[in-house]
C-alpha positions in Angstrom: 44.2 46.3 3.8 42.2 46.4 6.9 38.8 44.7 7.0 36.0 46.2 9.3 34.7 43.8 11.9 31.2 43.3 10.2 33.5 42.2 7.1 35.4 39.5 9.3 32.1 38.4 10.5 30.5 38.1 7.1 33.3 36.5 5.6 33.3 33.9 8.6 29.7 33.3 7.9 30.0 32.5 4.2 33.1 30.3 4.8 30.9 28.3 7.4 28.1 28.2 4.8 30.6 27.0 2.1 31.9 24.2 4.1 28.8 22.8 5.4 27.2 22.8 1.9 30.6 21.1 0.3 30.3 18.4 3.4 26.8 17.9 2.8 27.0 17.1 -1.0 30.1 15.2 -0.3 28.5 12.9 2.4 25.2 12.7 -0.3 27.4 11.4 -3.0 29.0 9.0 -0.9 26.0 7.4 0.3 24.6 7.1 -2.9 28.0 5.0 -4.2 27.4 2.8 -1.4 23.8 2.3 -2.1 24.6 1.5 -5.7 27.1 -1.1 -4.7 24.9 -2.5 -2.3 21.9 -3.4 -4.9 23.9 -5.5 -7.2 24.7 -7.7 -4.3 21.1 -9.0 -3.7 19.9 -9.9 -7.2 16.3 -10.9 -7.8 17.6 -14.6 -9.3 17.9 -15.9 -5.9 14.2 -17.3 -5.8 14.3 -20.8 -7.2 12.2 -22.3 -9.9 11.0 -25.0 -7.3 10.0 -21.8 -5.1 8.2 -20.3 -8.0 6.5 -23.7 -8.8 5.4 -23.9 -5.2 3.9 -20.2 -5.1 1.9 -20.4 -8.5 0.4 -23.9 -6.9 -0.5 -21.9 -3.6 -2.4 -19.3 -5.7 -4.2 -21.6 -7.4 -5.4 -23.5 -4.7 -6.4 -20.0 -3.0 -8.3 -19.2 -6.4 -10.3 -22.5 -6.5 -11.3 -22.0 -2.7 -12.5 -18.4 -3.4 -14.6 -19.7 -6.3 -16.1 -22.3 -3.9 -16.8 -19.6 -1.3 -18.5 -17.5 -3.9 -20.6 -20.1 -5.2 -21.9 -21.0 -1.8 -22.7 -17.4 -1.4 -24.7 -17.2 -4.5 -26.4 -20.2 -3.6 -27.2 -19.1 -0.2 -28.5 -15.7 -1.4 -30.9 -17.3 -3.9 -32.1 -19.6 -1.2 -32.9 -16.8 1.1 -34.3 -14.8 -1.8 -36.8 -17.7 -2.7 -37.9 -18.2 0.8 -38.8 -14.6 1.5 -41.2 -14.4 -1.7 -44.0 -16.7 -0.2 -43.9 -14.8 2.9 -44.4 -11.7 1.3 -47.2 -12.8 -0.5 -48.9 -13.9 3.0 -48.6 -10.6 4.6 -51.5 -8.1 4.3 -51.5 -5.5 1.6 -50.7 -1.9 3.2 -53.9 0.1 2.9 -55.6 3.3 4.5 -55.6 3.0 8.2 -57.8 5.3 10.3 -56.2 6.2 13.3 -57.9 8.1 16.1 -56.3 11.3 17.0 
């Protein structure tokens, strides 16, 4: 059986595409296998109980400091709002003004 030149070209393209697809799938499978083998090597149990205790203590001290800062902010806000009230009472009340035009 004699094949025409167009059929030979199409057969070559189909073969090249098939090889490319199979190679891509195989490399993806191999990469996934390597990644799954790497994950168990680094378990999360490396963190010791002492380290966790230090982290908890640090977080607790940060929370206390944030609370102190917020208390100071509330106190300062209250002082500033109390000081502005007498000044507003001393200011003249706005009324009608005659402006020359």
